[in-house]
N, C-alpha and C positions, 0 to 999 in steps of 0.2 A: 245318311245324315237324318237326324230327327228334327221335326218342327218343334217349336216352343211348346205346343200343347200335346205332343206325343210322348209316351213313356215306354213304348215297346217298338222293337224293330221287327218287321215282318220279313219272311223269306224272300219276297220279291225285291227287297232292298239290298240283299247280299249279292256280291259279285259271283258269277258262275263258278269261279275256281274254288269257292268255299262250299259248293253244293256237290253232293255225291252223284256220280254217274254210274253207280253200281246197280246192275239189273236185279241183284238179290235183295235190294233194299225194299222193305215193305211199303214205304211211302216215298213216292218219287220226289226228289228234291231234298230229302232228309240229309242232315249232316252226318258224316261218319263219326264214330267214336274214336278216341285216341287208340284204343286197343285194335280196332279195325285198321287204322292207319299204320300202326306199328307192325301188324301182321303183314300187310301189303308191302311195307318197306323191307321186311325181312325176306319175303318171297322174292322180291326183285333182286336183293343182294344175293340170295341163294342161286338164282338163275345166272347173274353176272359172274359169280365166282365158281360156277359149275360145281356147286356142292362143297367146295373147299372152305371149311369153317374158319381156318386161319385167315384166308383171304376175305371172307365175309366180315370178320372182326376188324380187319384193316379198313375195309370199305365203310363200315358203320362206326369206326373209331371207338371200339369197345373191346373187352376181353373175349377170348375164345370160349371161356366157361359161360359167359352170359349168353353167347350165341346158342350154345348147346341147351341151356335152360329154356330159352325162348322157343327153340324148335320143339322141345318137349311140351312146353306149356300150350302152344298153339296146335300141337298134334301134326306138325309138318314133317313129312317123311322126306329124306334126302334121296332123290332119284339117282344120284351119282354114287351113292354108297355101295360098297361091294358086299 
């Protein structure tokens, strides 16, 4: 919450869930980008679906083609692929 005379929000005012706990971040406490969040979400779905792209699409509520494009875009290899 801002005081009447404040115009900016500092990081110490944000709740911890909005801050990144990623050790690869250059600045501790920096917010992650949407792209980083999307990649992390895709990786989690990949693990839960054990590499099954149709199952990933169901988990993420999108098309299988979109999953394939995102895997390519982020350079994510499917460890379960034969």
